[in-house]
C-alpha positions as CSV (number, residue, x, y, z in Angstrom):
1,M,9.9,27.4,-22.4
2,S,13.4,27.6,-23.4
3,K,15.0,25.5,-26.0
4,I,17.1,23.0,-24.7
5,D,20.6,22.5,-26.4
6,Y,21.3,18.7,-27.3
7,T,24.2,19.3,-29.6
8,K,26.7,17.9,-27.3
9,S,24.6,14.7,-26.4
10,D,23.8,14.2,-30.0
11,K,27.5,14.2,-31.0
12,R,28.4,11.8,-28.0
13,M,25.7,9.5,-28.8
14,I,26.9,9.4,-32.5
15,E,30.6,8.7,-31.4
16,Q,29.4,6.0,-29.0
17,A,27.4,4.5,-31.6
18,A,30.4,4.2,-33.9
19,N,32.9,2.8,-31.3
20,D,30.6,0.5,-29.4
21,P,27.3,-1.0,-31.1
22,Q,26.1,-1.8,-27.7
23,A,26.2,2.0,-26.7
24,V,22.8,3.1,-27.6
25,M,21.0,0.1,-26.3
26,R,22.8,0.9,-22.7
27,Q,21.7,4.4,-23.1
28,Q,18.1,3.3,-23.8
29,L,18.1,1.2,-20.8
30,G,19.8,3.7,-18.5
31,E,17.2,6.4,-19.6
32,T,14.2,4.2,-19.2
33,Q,15.5,2.6,-15.7
34,R,15.9,6.3,-14.3
35,Y,12.3,7.2,-15.7
36,L,10.7,4.4,-14.0
37,D,12.4,4.7,-11.0
38,A,11.2,8.2,-10.6
39,K,7.5,6.9,-11.0
40,T,7.9,4.3,-8.5
41,P,5.7,6.3,-5.9
42,Q,3.0,6.5,-8.4
43,L,3.1,2.5,-9.1
44,E,3.3,2.1,-5.5
45,R,0.2,4.4,-4.8
46,W,-1.9,2.2,-7.1
47,I,-0.4,-1.4,-6.4
48,T,-2.8,-4.2,-5.4
49,S,-2.3,-7.8,-4.0
50,G,1.0,-6.8,-2.6
51,V,3.2,-6.6,-5.7
52,D,6.1,-4.8,-5.4
53,P,6.6,-1.7,-7.7
54,R,10.2,-2.3,-8.0
55,A,9.7,-5.8,-9.2
56,L,7.5,-4.7,-11.8
57,I,10.5,-2.5,-13.0
58,R,13.2,-5.0,-12.7
59,F,11.1,-7.5,-14.8
60,A,10.3,-4.9,-17.5
61,M,13.9,-3.9,-17.7
62,L,14.8,-7.8,-17.9
63,D,12.8,-7.9,-21.0
64,M,13.8,-4.8,-22.4
65,S,17.7,-6.1,-21.9
66,S,16.9,-9.0,-24.0
67,P,18.9,-9.5,-27.2
68,T,16.1,-10.9,-28.8
69,R,13.9,-9.1,-31.5
70,A,11.0,-8.6,-28.7
71,G,13.7,-7.1,-26.5
72,E,14.7,-4.8,-29.5
73,K,11.1,-3.8,-30.3
74,L,10.4,-3.0,-26.6
75,R,13.4,-0.9,-26.3
76,E,11.9,1.1,-29.2
77,C,8.7,1.9,-27.3
78,S,8.4,5.1,-25.5
79,R,9.0,5.5,-21.8
80,E,5.5,6.7,-21.2
81,S,3.8,3.6,-22.7
82,I,5.9,1.3,-20.6
83,Y,5.1,3.2,-17.7
84,M,1.3,3.0,-18.6
85,A,1.7,-0.7,-18.9
86,L,3.1,-1.2,-15.6
87,L,0.3,1.1,-14.2
88,A,-2.1,-1.7,-15.7
89,C,0.4,-4.4,-14.2
90,A,0.1,-2.4,-10.6
91,V,-3.9,-2.2,-10.7
92,T,-4.3,-5.8,-11.7
93,G,-1.7,-7.0,-9.3
94,L,0.3,-8.9,-11.9
95,E,4.2,-9.1,-12.6
96,P,5.2,-8.6,-16.2
97,G,7.7,-10.2,-18.3
98,A,8.6,-13.7,-19.8
99,L,10.1,-14.9,-16.8
100,K,6.7,-14.6,-14.8
101,G,4.2,-15.0,-17.5
102,E,1.5,-13.2,-15.7
103,A,1.4,-10.3,-18.0
104,F,3.4,-8.8,-20.8
105,L,4.5,-5.6,-22.3
106,V,3.8,-6.1,-25.9
107,P,5.4,-3.7,-28.4
108,Y,2.9,-2.2,-31.0
109,G,4.5,0.6,-33.1
110,R,6.4,2.5,-30.7
111,K,4.3,1.8,-27.7
112,A,4.2,-0.8,-25.2
113,Q,0.7,-2.4,-24.5
114,F,-0.4,-4.4,-21.4
115,M,-1.6,-8.0,-22.0
116,I,-2.6,-10.6,-19.5
117,G,-0.8,-13.9,-19.7
118,W,-2.7,-17.1,-18.8
119,R,-0.8,-17.4,-15.8
120,G,-2.1,-14.1,-14.7
121,I,-5.6,-15.0,-15.0
122,V,-4.8,-18.3,-13.1
123,K,-3.2,-15.9,-10.4
124,Q,-6.4,-13.7,-10.2
125,A,-8.7,-16.7,-10.1
126,R,-6.8,-18.2,-7.2
127,R,-7.1,-15.0,-5.2
128,S,-10.9,-16.2,-5.1
129,R,-11.4,-18.9,-2.1
130,D,-13.8,-20.4,-4.5
131,V,-11.5,-21.5,-7.2
132,V,-8.6,-23.7,-5.9
133,G,-7.3,-24.7,-9.2
134,L,-7.3,-23.7,-12.8
135,T,-4.8,-25.0,-15.5
136,A,-4.6,-25.1,-19.5
137,N,-2.6,-26.8,-21.9
138,V,-2.4,-27.3,-25.6
139,V,-3.3,-30.4,-27.3
140,L,-0.9,-31.7,-30.3
141,E,-2.1,-34.2,-33.0
142,H,-0.1,-37.1,-31.6
143,D,-0.9,-36.9,-28.1
144,T,-3.4,-39.1,-26.3
145,F,-6.5,-36.9,-25.4
146,E,-9.9,-38.1,-24.5
147,L,-12.7,-35.7,-23.5
148,D,-16.4,-36.3,-22.4
149,L,-18.1,-33.0,-21.6
150,A,-21.5,-34.7,-20.6
151,S,-19.7,-36.4,-17.6
152,G,-18.3,-33.2,-16.3
153,G,-14.9,-35.0,-15.7
154,P,-11.5,-33.6,-16.5
155,P,-10.0,-34.6,-20.1
156,V,-7.5,-37.3,-20.1
157,H,-4.2,-35.7,-21.7
158,R,-1.1,-37.9,-22.2
159,P,1.5,-36.0,-24.1
160,L,3.8,-38.0,-26.7
161,L,6.9,-38.4,-24.8
162,R,9.1,-39.4,-27.6
163,G,9.1,-38.4,-31.5
164,Q,7.3,-35.5,-32.9
165,R,3.9,-34.3,-31.3
166,G,2.6,-32.7,-34.6
167,E,0.7,-29.5,-35.0
168,I,-1.5,-27.9,-32.4
169,I,-5.1,-29.3,-32.7
170,G,-6.8,-27.6,-29.9
171,A,-6.6,-26.2,-26.3
172,Y,-8.3,-26.7,-23.0
173,A,-8.8,-25.5,-19.7
174,V,-9.8,-26.9,-16.3
175,A,-11.2,-25.0,-13.2
176,T,-11.8,-26.5,-9.9
177,F,-13.9,-25.2,-7.3
178,A,-13.3,-25.6,-3.3
179,S,-16.7,-27.6,-3.5
180,G,-15.1,-30.2,-5.9
181,H,-17.0,-29.0,-8.7
182,R,-15.1,-28.7,-12.2
183,E,-15.6,-26.7,-15.2
184,V,-13.9,-27.6,-18.4
185,E,-13.5,-25.6,-21.4
186,W,-12.3,-27.1,-24.9
187,M,-11.5,-25.2,-28.1
188,D,-10.5,-26.7,-31.4
189,R,-7.9,-25.5,-33.9
190,E,-10.8,-23.6,-35.9
191,D,-11.9,-21.9,-32.6
192,L,-8.3,-21.0,-31.9
193,E,-7.7,-19.4,-35.2
194,S,-11.0,-17.4,-35.0
195,V,-9.7,-15.9,-31.8
196,K,-6.1,-15.3,-33.2
197,K,-7.9,-13.6,-36.1
198,V,-10.0,-11.2,-34.2
199,A,-6.9,-10.3,-31.8
200,T,-4.5,-9.7,-35.0
201,Q,-7.0,-7.6,-37.1
202,R,-5.1,-4.5,-36.6
203,G,-2.0,-6.3,-37.7
204,E,0.3,-9.1,-36.5
205,S,1.0,-9.0,-32.7
206,D,4.5,-9.8,-31.3
207,A,2.5,-11.7,-28.7
208,W,1.2,-14.3,-31.4
209,R,4.2,-14.1,-33.6
210,G,6.5,-15.0,-30.6
211,W,4.3,-17.1,-28.2
212,E,1.6,-18.5,-30.3
213,D,1.2,-21.6,-28.1
214,Q,0.8,-19.5,-24.9
215,M,-1.8,-17.5,-26.5
216,F,-3.5,-20.6,-27.4
217,R,-3.7,-21.7,-23.9
218,K,-5.2,-18.3,-22.9
219,A,-8.0,-18.5,-25.2
220,P,-9.8,-21.4,-23.3
221,I,-8.7,-19.8,-20.0
222,R,-10.3,-16.6,-21.1
223,R,-13.4,-18.1,-22.2
224,I,-13.9,-20.2,-19.0
225,A,-13.2,-17.0,-17.0
226,K,-16.8,-16.1,-17.9
227,R,-18.0,-18.8,-15.5
228,L,-15.7,-18.0,-12.7
229,P,-16.0,-15.7,-9.5
230,L,-13.3,-13.3,-10.7
231,G,-12.5,-10.2,-9.0
232,H,-12.4,-6.3,-10.1
233,D,-8.6,-6.7,-10.9
234,Y,-9.7,-9.1,-13.8
235,Y,-12.3,-6.9,-15.2
236,V,-9.8,-3.9,-15.2
237,G,-7.4,-6.1,-17.2
238,L,-9.8,-7.1,-19.5
239,A,-11.0,-3.6,-20.2
240,V,-7.5,-2.6,-20.8
241,E,-7.1,-5.4,-23.5
242,R,-10.4,-4.7,-25.2
243,A,-9.4,-1.1,-25.5
244,H,-6.3,-2.2,-27.2
245,E,-7.9,-4.5,-29.4
246,E,-10.5,-2.0,-30.6
247,G,-7.7,0.4,-31.4
248,K,-8.5,2.6,-28.6
249,S,-6.3,4.2,-25.9
250,D,-6.4,2.5,-22.4
251,Q,-6.2,5.8,-20.7
252,S,-9.8,6.3,-19.8
253,V,-10.1,2.8,-18.3
254,L,-6.8,3.4,-16.2
255,D,-8.2,6.9,-15.2
256,I,-11.2,5.4,-13.8
257,V,-9.2,3.3,-11.2
258,T,-6.2,5.5,-10.5
259,D,-8.1,8.8,-10.1
260,G,-6.6,10.2,-13.4
261,E,-3.0,9.1,-13.0
262,A,-3.1,8.1,-16.8
263,S,-4.2,11.5,-17.9
264,R,-1.5,13.1,-15.8
265,S,1.0,10.9,-17.7
266,E,-0.3,11.9,-21.0
267,V,0.1,15.6,-20.0
268,Q,3.7,14.9,-19.0
269,A,4.4,12.8,-22.0
270,G,3.2,15.6,-24.3
271,A,5.4,18.2,-22.7
272,A,8.2,16.0,-23.0
273,A,7.5,15.7,-26.9
274,S,7.2,19.2,-27.4
275,M,10.4,19.9,-25.7
276,R,12.2,17.1,-27.8
277,A,10.8,18.6,-30.9
278,Q,12.2,22.3,-30.1
279,S,15.6,20.5,-29.4
280,G,15.7,18.2,-32.5
281,G,14.1,15.3,-31.5
282,L,16.4,13.4,-29.4
283,D,14.9,11.1,-26.8
284,A,17.0,11.5,-24.1
285,P,15.8,13.6,-21.2
286,T,18.0,16.2,-19.5
287,S,17.9,17.5,-16.0
288,E,16.1,20.5,-17.2
289,E,13.5,18.3,-19.2
290,L,12.7,16.2,-16.0
291,A,12.5,19.3,-14.0
292,E,9.9,20.7,-16.3
293,I,7.9,17.5,-16.4
294,T,7.8,17.4,-12.6
295,R,6.4,20.8,-12.7
296,I,3.9,20.0,-15.2
297,E,2.8,17.0,-13.1
298,R,2.5,19.0,-9.9
299,E,0.3,21.6,-11.7
300,A,-1.9,18.8,-13.0
301,Q,-2.5,17.3,-9.6
302,G,-3.5,20.8,-8.4
C-alpha cells in the first residue's frame, strides 16, 4: 500500500482554520456527509419498520451541525462510530437526534454510541397491537401527584403551572393495553439516582449531563417494558446499550442481526486508520483512500 501525500491538504486546512474559524467544522461535516452517503445502501439493506436511511443521516448531520457542546463532541467522533450507531438505528427502526428523541448518538471519547430515547421505546411498544398507549413523565416537588398502586388506576399528576416547580422527586410510566388494562411504574428519586449511578459508572455521560430529565423519564419506561409484549427490535437495542454500559463493543450484537456488517465496517475502519497513520494522521479521506476502503470491503464480503 503506497503512502498518500496529505501535505497540500494539511497546509490548506491550516490556512482555512486561520482565516475562518468555521472552516474546520464545515470540512468535518462535509467529510462525514460524504462518508455516510456512501454507506446509504448498507443502511437501506438492514432498515426496519419503514425508516428512511437518508432520514437517519439527515438527523445525525443536524445534531452534528449544532453549535452546542454536544454538537462539538459529536463532530470529534469517528465517522465509523457514527455509522455503527446509525446501523443500530436502522435495525431498531428508530430515527436519531434531539429533534425526534427516538434515539441518540451519544459521544463517548471519540466514538458515537447508540442510545434509545424514551420516545423510541414508546414507538417500539406501539408497534405491538397489544399496547395502545405508553407515557412517561417526571414529578417535581411542588406538583400535585397522587398514586394508588393497589387500585391499578393511573396516577393523578397536575404540574404546578406558575412559580418554581422544584426538584425532580420521581418519575412514572403508564402503559395502556388494547384490552383496557393498565400497567403503572413509579420510581422515586433514590431509584432514579441508582439508575444514573450504574449508567455512568464508566464516566459521566453526555446524555445524563445534557438531558437528565429525559433520562429520568426513560428509567420507568425501561422498567415497565419488561412487562410489555415488545418485539425483536427492542431487544436488539437493549443488547447494544448493555454492551456499551459494560464497556464492550456493540460489534458482536450488530453482527448477529446484520450478517456481519459491523465486522466489515471494522475492517474498513482499520484500513483507513492504517493509511492515515502512514500519511501523518490527517482524518480527511482522499479518493485514493476511499477506493482502497471499497476494495477491502468487497474482499471482506467475498
